[in-house]
C-alpha positions in Angstrom: -12.6 -25.6 -15.3 -9.2 -27.6 -15.7 -7.1 -26.4 -12.8 -4.1 -26.0 -15.5 -6.1 -23.3 -17.5 -6.8 -21.5 -13.9 -3.0 -21.6 -13.2 -2.0 -20.1 -16.3 -4.4 -17.5 -16.1 -3.3 -16.6 -12.6 0.4 -16.6 -13.6 -0.2 -14.5 -17.0 -2.6 -11.9 -15.2 0.0 -11.5 -12.3 3.0 -11.0 -14.6 1.4 -8.9 -16.7 0.5 -6.3 -13.9 4.1 -6.6 -12.8 3.3 -8.4 -9.6 5.4 -10.9 -7.5 3.9 -14.1 -6.0 4.9 -12.6 -2.8 2.7 -9.4 -3.4 -0.1 -11.7 -4.0 0.5 -13.6 -1.0 0.4 -10.7 1.2 -2.4 -8.8 -0.1 -4.5 -12.3 0.2 -2.9 -13.4 3.6 -1.7 -16.9 2.4 1.7 -18.2 2.0 4.0 -17.6 -1.2 3.9 -21.5 -1.5 0.3 -21.4 -1.9 0.4 -19.0 -4.7 3.2 -21.2 -6.2 0.9 -24.1 -6.2 -1.9 -22.5 -7.7 0.3 -21.3 -10.8 1.9 -24.6 -11.1 -1.7 -26.1 -11.3 -1.1 -28.3 -8.1 -3.6 -26.6 -6.1 -6.7 -24.0 -6.5 -7.5 -21.1 -4.6 -10.1 -21.5 -1.8 -13.4 -20.1 -2.8 -13.2 -17.3 -0.3 -10.1 -16.2 -2.1 -11.2 -16.0 -5.3 -12.8 -12.7 -5.1 -10.0 -10.7 -3.8 -7.4 -12.5 -6.1 -9.8 -11.7 -9.1 -9.6 -7.9 -7.9 -5.9 -7.8 -7.5 -5.5 -9.5 -10.8 -7.7 -7.0 -12.6 -10.4 -9.5 -13.7 -13.6 -11.0 -12.6 -14.0 -14.3 -10.9 -16.0 -15.5 -13.9 -13.1 -14.7 -16.2 -10.8 -16.9 -14.1 -13.4 -19.4 -13.9 -13.5 -19.3 -17.7 -16.5 -17.3 -18.4 -16.0 -14.1 -20.7 -16.1 -11.0 -18.9 -13.6 -8.1 -19.2 -11.0 -6.9 -16.7 -11.6 -5.2 -13.1 -8.8 -3.1 -12.2 -10.3 -1.2 -9.0 -10.9 -2.2 -5.6 -11.0 -1.1 -2.1 -7.7 -0.7 -0.3 -5.6 1.5 2.1 -2.8 3.6 0.6 0.4 4.3 2.6 2.4 7.3 1.4 5.6 8.3 3.5 8.5 10.8 3.2 11.5 11.9 5.6 11.9 15.1 7.1 15.6 16.8 6.0 15.7 14.2 3.3 16.5 17.0 0.5 18.9 19.0 2.9 20.6 15.7 3.3 21.0 15.3 -0.6 22.6 18.4 -0.7 25.1 17.9 1.9 26.2 14.2 0.7 27.6 12.6 -2.4 25.0 11.1 -4.6 26.2 7.6 -4.0 26.4 8.1 -0.3 22.7 9.3 -0.5 21.7 6.5 -2.5 22.9 4.3 0.1 21.3 6.0 2.7 17.9 5.9 0.9 18.2 2.2 0.1 18.7 1.4 3.8 15.5 3.3 4.6 13.6 1.8 2.0 14.9 -1.7 2.7 13.2 -1.2 6.3 10.1 0.5 5.1 9.6 -2.6 2.6 10.4 -5.2 5.3 8.0 -3.5 7.5 5.0 -3.5 4.8 5.6 -7.0 4.3 5.4 -7.8 7.9 2.2 -6.4 7.8 1.1 -8.0 4.3 1.1 -5.0 2.2 2.4 -4.6 -1.4 5.1 -2.3 -2.1 4.8 -0.2 -5.1 7.3 2.5 -5.9 9.9 4.7 -4.3 10.5 8.2 -5.2 13.6 10.1 -4.0 12.6 9.8 -0.3 9.0 8.8 -0.8 7.7 5.4 -0.3 4.2 4.0 -1.9 2.3 0.9 -0.8 -1.0 -0.2 -0.4 -3.0 -3.1 2.0 -5.9 -4.9 0.6 -8.2 -7.8 1.8 -9.1 -8.3 5.5 -8.3 -5.7 8.0 -6.6 -3.7 5.5 -6.9 -0.4 7.4 -6.0 -2.1 10.6 -2.7 -3.4 8.8 -1.8 0.0 7.1 -2.4 1.6 10.5 -0.1 -0.6 12.4 2.6 -0.3 9.5 2.3 3.7 10.1 2.9 3.5 14.0 5.7 0.8 13.7 7.6 2.6 11.0 7.4 5.6 13.3 8.8 4.1 16.6 11.1 1.5 15.0 12.6 2.9 11.9 13.0 6.8 12.1 11.2 9.4 14.0 11.6 11.6 10.9 9.3 9.5 9.1 6.1 11.4 7.9 3.2 9.1 6.8 -0.2 9.7 5.2 -2.9 7.2 4.9 -6.4 7.0 3.2 -8.7 4.4 2.4 -11.1 4.0 -0.8 -11.1 2.4 -4.3 -7.8 2.3 -6.3 -6.7 1.2 -9.7 -3.8 -1.0 -9.9 -2.1 -1.6 -13.3 0.9 -1.8 -15.4 2.4 1.8 -16.3 4.9 2.7 -18.9 6.4 1.3 -22.2 5.3 -2.6 -22.2 9.2 -3.4 -21.9 9.8 -1.4 -18.9 6.3 -1.2 -17.3 6.1 -1.2 -13.6 2.9 -2.0 -11.4 1.5 1.3 -10.2 -1.6 2.5 -8.2 -3.7 5.3 -9.2 -6.9 7.2 -8.1 -8.1 10.1 -5.9 -7.2 7.9 -2.6 -3.6 7.8 -4.0 -3.5 11.6 -4.3 -5.3 12.2 -0.9 -2.6 10.0 0.9 0.3 12.1 -0.5 -1.4 15.1 0.3 -2.3 14.0 4.0 1.2 13.0 4.1 2.3 16.4 3.2 -0.2 17.9 5.9 1.3 15.8 8.2 5.0 17.2 7.6 3.6 20.6 8.5 0.8 20.3 11.0 0.8 16.8 12.9 3.7 16.8 15.6 3.8 13.2 15.8 4.3 13.1 11.8 1.3 10.8 11.3 -1.9 11.7 9.6 -4.8 9.6 8.4 -8.1 10.3 6.6 -11.4 9.6 8.3 -12.0 6.9 5.5 -9.2 5.0 7.4 -10.6 4.8 10.7 -14.2 3.9 9.4 -15.0 0.2 11.1 -11.7 -0.2 12.8 -12.3 -1.7 15.9 -9.0 -0.9 17.8 -7.7 2.3 16.3 -4.6 3.8 17.6 -5.1 6.9 19.8 -5.9 10.1 17.6 -5.2 13.7 18.4 -6.8 16.7 16.7 -8.9 16.4 13.7 -9.2 19.2 10.8 -11.4 19.4 7.7 -8.6 20.2 5.2 -9.3 21.7 1.8 -6.6 20.1 -0.3 -5.6 22.0 -3.8 -7.5 20.2 -6.7 -10.3 18.7 -4.5 -13.7 20.1 -4.5 -14.6 18.9 -1.1 -12.8 19.1 2.1 -11.1 16.2 3.7 -11.6 15.1 7.5 -8.0 14.3 8.5 -6.7 12.8 12.0 -3.5 13.1 13.2 -2.3 9.7 15.0 -0.8 9.6 18.5 1.4 6.9 18.7 2.0 5.2 22.2 5.2 6.4 24.2 7.1 4.5 27.0 7.2 7.6 29.0 5.2 7.3 32.1 5.1 11.1 32.8 
């Protein structure tokens, strides 16, 4: 196909889904400059990148390469959901503007940490944060982000991780739509986060799907089969045990 046609498809589909060039770059482990060159028609994605690129854009590789086929919105990823202990009480004791400044500082750090490990930030809700990791070693990168967020940003952060198929698409009125992720895996990530708040001393919990095929997983503590409300089966949840600097 003509490279200019491919460039136009990539840009149009990315914008339709509300994604930034940086988001594609992070998810695909390429530079933002590479994505920019694809969209300007100066270069084409490497063949090894086409399949994951198509999944992020919600289309098939055949569609990208000019064959006619419908969009594909579902792909494998690890979902990261977090909250902060005591945020509600903090909001009651602070003026709204001051609480917003505090929350923005927190979200800035979480977003920077996510980008460091090539994740894609999705949304902020009160003190809650949602992002995902896809592509090569997405489980390992999500685990690293969770551990680093706990150790570097705040000990009060609570994180839940789950892996599986997610749907990525734009949600809302066309004039105000934003990218969002949906599916059972997203729900389980939030439920796991809430479980961690009450049951994990470390504040970090992951489902067994996150630890599948991970060569160097962080240390884990206890495990439990949890029956989450609304699910028809129990979920095996592990507590993560971040390394400490104490030599006791």
